[in-house]
C-alpha positions in Angstrom: 13.8 -24.0 -13.2 12.4 -24.5 -16.7 13.0 -22.1 -19.5 9.5 -20.7 -19.2 9.9 -20.2 -15.5 13.2 -18.4 -16.2 11.4 -16.1 -18.6 8.6 -15.3 -16.1 11.1 -14.7 -13.3 13.2 -12.4 -15.6 10.1 -10.4 -16.7 9.2 -10.0 -13.0 12.6 -8.8 -12.0 13.0 -6.4 -15.0 9.6 -5.0 -14.0 9.3 -2.8 -17.1 8.7 -3.0 -20.8 11.5 -5.1 -22.2 12.6 -6.9 -25.4 13.3 -10.6 -25.9 17.0 -9.9 -26.0 16.9 -8.2 -22.6 15.1 -11.2 -21.2 17.7 -13.5 -22.7 20.6 -11.5 -21.3 18.9 -11.4 -17.9 18.5 -15.2 -17.8 22.2 -15.7 -18.8 23.5 -13.1 -16.4 21.7 -14.7 -13.4 22.3 -18.3 -14.6 18.6 -19.1 -14.5 18.8 -21.6 -17.3 21.5 -23.5 -19.0 21.1 -23.3 -22.8 23.9 -25.8 -23.3 25.0 -26.0 -27.0 21.9 -24.3 -28.4 22.9 -22.3 -31.5 20.2 -19.6 -31.3 19.0 -19.4 -27.6 17.9 -15.8 -28.0 15.5 -16.8 -30.8 14.1 -19.5 -28.5 13.3 -16.8 -25.9 11.6 -14.8 -28.6 9.5 -17.7 -29.8 8.5 -18.7 -26.3 7.4 -15.1 -25.5 5.3 -15.2 -28.6 3.8 -18.6 -27.4 2.6 -16.9 -24.2 0.6 -14.5 -26.3 -0.6 -17.1 -28.9 -1.7 -19.5 -26.2 -3.7 -16.8 -24.3 -1.5 -17.0 -21.2 -2.7 -14.0 -19.2 0.5 -13.6 -17.3 2.3 -12.0 -20.2 1.3 -9.0 -22.4 3.1 -7.2 -25.2 2.9 -3.9 -27.0 3.9 -3.3 -30.6 6.7 -0.9 -31.0 8.0 1.2 -33.9 9.5 -1.0 -36.6 7.2 -3.9 -35.8 9.0 -5.2 -32.8 7.3 -6.1 -29.5 7.9 -5.1 -25.9 6.8 -7.5 -23.2 5.8 -7.2 -19.6 4.1 -9.2 -16.8 0.4 -8.4 -16.3 0.8 -8.2 -12.6 3.4 -5.4 -13.0 1.1 -3.3 -15.2 0.5 -0.7 -12.5 4.2 -0.3 -11.8 5.0 0.4 -15.4 2.7 3.3 -15.8 -0.4 4.2 -17.8 1.4 6.6 -20.1 3.9 4.0 -21.2 1.1 1.5 -21.8 -0.9 3.8 -24.1 -0.1 1.5 -27.0 -2.2 -1.5 -27.9 -1.6 -4.4 -25.6 -2.1 -7.9 -27.1 -3.4 -11.1 -25.6 -4.8 -14.0 -27.5 -8.1 -15.7 -26.6 -8.2 -18.5 -29.2 -10.5 -21.3 -28.0 -8.5 -24.3 -26.9 -10.0 -27.8 -27.3 -9.5 -29.9 -24.2 -8.4 -33.5 -24.5 -10.8 -36.3 -23.9 -11.0 -37.1 -20.2 -10.0 -40.6 -18.9 -9.8 -40.4 -15.1 -12.1 -38.1 -13.2 -11.2 -35.3 -10.8 -13.2 -33.5 -8.1 -14.8 -30.2 -8.4 -12.8 -28.8 -5.6 -9.6 -29.8 -7.3 -10.3 -26.9 -9.6 -10.2 -24.3 -6.8 -6.4 -24.0 -6.9 -6.5 -23.4 -10.6 -9.0 -20.6 -10.2 -7.1 -19.1 -7.2 -3.9 -19.0 -9.4 -5.8 -17.4 -12.3 -7.3 -14.8 -10.0 -4.1 -14.1 -8.1 -2.4 -13.3 -11.4 -4.9 -10.4 -11.9 -4.4 -9.2 -8.3 -7.5 -10.8 -6.8 -7.3 -12.5 -3.4 -9.6 -15.5 -3.3 -10.9 -17.8 -0.6 -12.8 -21.1 -0.7 -16.0 -21.1 1.4 -17.1 -24.6 2.5 -20.8 -24.7 2.8 -20.7 -27.8 5.0 -19.0 -25.7 7.7 -21.9 -23.2 7.9 -24.1 -23.0 10.9 -27.7 -24.2 10.8 -29.4 -27.2 9.3 -30.6 -25.8 6.0 -30.0 -28.4 3.3 -30.2 -25.6 0.7 -27.1 -23.7 2.0 -25.3 -24.7 -1.2 -27.6 -22.0 -2.9 -26.9 -19.4 -0.2 -23.2 -18.7 -0.5 -20.6 -19.2 -3.2 -17.8 -21.8 -3.7 -15.2 -19.0 -3.7 -15.1 -15.3 -2.9 -12.5 -12.8 -4.1 -11.5 -9.2 -3.5 -9.5 -6.9 -5.8 -8.1 -3.6 -4.6 -7.8 -0.5 -6.8 -4.0 0.0 -7.0 -3.5 3.8 -7.3 0.1 4.8 -7.7 0.3 8.1 -5.8 -0.6 8.8 -2.2 -2.5 11.9 -3.2 -4.9 9.9 -5.5 -5.3 7.2 -2.8 -6.3 9.6 -0.1 -8.5 11.5 -2.5 -10.4 8.4 -3.5 -10.8 7.2 0.1 -12.1 10.6 1.2 -14.8 10.4 -1.5 -16.0 6.8 -1.0 -14.0 4.0 0.5 -16.3 1.4 -1.2 -14.7 2.5 -4.5 -11.3 1.3 -3.4 -12.1 -2.4 -3.8 -14.4 -4.9 -5.6 -15.8 -8.1 -4.2 -16.6 -11.1 -6.4 -18.4 -14.4 -6.0 -17.5 -17.6 -7.9 -19.6 -20.7 -8.5 -17.5 -23.6 -9.8 -18.5 -26.7 -11.8 -16.5 -29.4 -13.4 -18.4 -29.4 -16.7 -21.7 -28.1 -18.1 -22.9 -30.0 -21.1 -26.6 -29.4 -21.4 -29.1 -26.5 -21.3 -30.6 -27.8 -18.1 -27.2 -28.1 -16.4 -26.4 -24.6 -17.5 -29.6 -23.1 -16.2 -29.3 -24.9 -12.8 -25.7 -23.8 -12.4 -26.3 -20.3 -13.6 -29.2 -19.6 -11.3 -27.2 -21.1 -8.4 -24.5 -18.5 -9.3 -27.2 -15.8 -9.3 -28.5 -16.8 -5.9 -25.0 -17.2 -4.4 -23.7 -13.8 -5.6 -26.5 -11.5 -4.7 -24.3 -9.8 -2.1 -21.2 -9.2 -4.3 -20.1 -6.5 -6.8 -19.5 -9.2 -9.4 -20.8 -12.8 -9.8 -19.3 -15.5 -11.9 -20.1 -19.0 -13.1 -16.8 -21.0 -13.6 -16.5 -24.4 -15.3 -13.6 -26.4 -16.6 -15.6 -27.3 -19.7 -18.7 -25.8 -21.5 -20.4 -27.5 -24.4 -20.0 -25.4 -27.6 -23.7 -25.7 -28.2 -24.4 -23.5 -25.1 -22.8 -20.3 -26.4 -26.0 -18.6 -27.5 -27.8 -19.4 -24.2 -24.8 -18.3 -22.1 -24.9 -15.0 -23.9 -28.6 -14.6 -23.3 -28.4 -15.4 -19.6 -25.4 -13.1 -19.2 -27.2 -10.2 -20.8 -30.3 -10.8 -18.8 -28.8 -11.3 -15.3 -25.2 -9.9 -15.5 -23.5 -13.0 -14.2 -20.1 -13.4 -15.8 -18.8 -16.8 -17.2 -15.2 -18.0 -17.0 -13.8 -21.1 -18.7 -11.1 -22.6 -16.6 -8.0 -24.1 -18.2 -5.6 -26.8 -16.8 -3.0 -24.0 -17.3 -4.9 -21.5 -15.1 -3.2 -18.5 -16.9 -4.9 -19.6 -20.1 -8.3 -19.4 -18.5 -10.6 -16.8 -20.1 -13.7 -14.7 -19.4 -16.2 -15.8 -22.0 -18.8 -13.2 -20.8 -18.0 -10.3 -18.4 -19.9 -9.8 -15.2 -22.0 -6.6 -14.6 -21.2 -4.4 -11.6 -23.7 -4.2 -8.7 -23.7 -2.4 -5.4 -22.9 -4.5 -2.3 -25.8 -6.0 -0.4 -24.6 -5.5 3.2 -27.6 -7.3 4.7 -26.7 -10.5 2.9 -23.1 -10.0 3.7 -24.1 -9.8 7.4 -26.2 -13.0 7.0 -23.3 -14.9 5.4 -20.9 -13.7 8.2 -23.3 -15.2 10.8 -23.6 -18.4 8.8 -20.0 -19.1 8.0 -16.9 -18.3 10.1 -14.5 -18.5 7.1 -16.6 -15.9 5.2 -16.7 -13.7 8.3 -12.9 -13.9 8.7 -12.4 -13.1 5.0 -14.5 -9.9 5.5 -12.5 -9.1 8.7 -9.2 -9.5 6.9 -10.3 -7.4 4.0 -11.4 -4.6 6.4 -8.2 -4.8 8.3 -6.2 -4.3 5.1 -8.4 -1.4 3.9 -8.1 0.5 7.2 -4.5 -0.2 7.9 -2.2 2.8 8.2 0.7 3.0 5.8 3.1 1.6 8.4 1.1 -1.7 8.7 -0.2 -2.2 5.1 2.4 -4.7 4.1 1.8 -6.8 7.2 -2.0 -6.7 6.7 -1.6 -7.7 3.0 0.7 -10.6 4.0 -1.9 -11.8 6.5 -4.7 -11.7 4.0 -2.6 -13.5 1.4 -1.8 -16.3 3.9 -5.4 -16.6 4.9 -6.6 -16.9 1.3 -6.3 -20.0 -0.9 -2.9 -21.1 -2.0 -1.8 -20.7 -5.6 0.9 -22.2 -7.9 4.4 -20.7 -7.8 5.4 -21.9 -11.2 4.4 -24.0 -14.2 6.0 -27.2 -12.9 3.7 -27.1 -9.9 0.7 -26.7 -12.2 1.8 -29.7 -14.3 2.5 -31.9 -11.3 -0.9 -30.9 -9.7 -2.9 -31.7 -12.8 -1.1 -35.0 -13.2 -1.8 -35.9 -9.6 -5.5 -34.9 -9.7 -6.1 -36.4 -13.2 -7.1 -33.0 -14.6 -6.7 -33.3 -18.4 -4.3 -30.8 -20.1 -4.0 -29.6 -23.6 -0.9 -31.7 -24.1 -2.6 -35.0 -23.3 
């Protein structure tokens, strides 16, 4: 594995707030990476952990400790570490990254795996919904349901709080999201068309998002206005999916069950997504892990490590920041 993969694997296994020296020692102890004749390998680990933050990689967060040092942890392990421990100020960077000039093109659906990996890192299960597989002969089905759907479950740590929340309102234990994907949006007319497609396709969900690999800088003001008026969030996708960022957050809405029912009738994949979600929500404690695994296998695949990301982008001609 690469040195970055060794760092991520070590953070995952430590599963707690940790220092760069602890990460370094864990890597050496488990022989995850051969530092060879490097004179200051621990300093290299410290620098690379800092790079995760500076580059806006959402997989890693850090908290400033007394004395000016930092403690690091994986975002996906945040619930395991505990809210009281994380009462300090966590730090992630959202510096805008300029993408390289494109040479060869890629398909819009090549971006789905990037988005699914970004969402999975935040605990969201996502599934591509192919409109061409829907029933009926409506040529405007592309405006009826989204490119991808996602669900995120509220991860409460104690059984008492879980049972209490479920007894109040089971709907509050999860949030459903809708995603409309585009390769690039360069003009005001392109933005409005894509934005209102996202509005139309997400009327059923708690949150609706417009996602694109590239937005023209000249559209920032109009994106802000549309977001404020209609509540649709906007995500800029990156070739390194973990450096993707939410430019404008989505506004919460109640679920529209009539539209959900309509979509279930139209599209079998959407219907199965809802079925798998319900199965996990209602599973007894004994069967939760099995239901979760079943949902994960049904949903879109995601990258296991950075090497897979790099190879995929190279194969699909998706421009990266290094190119």
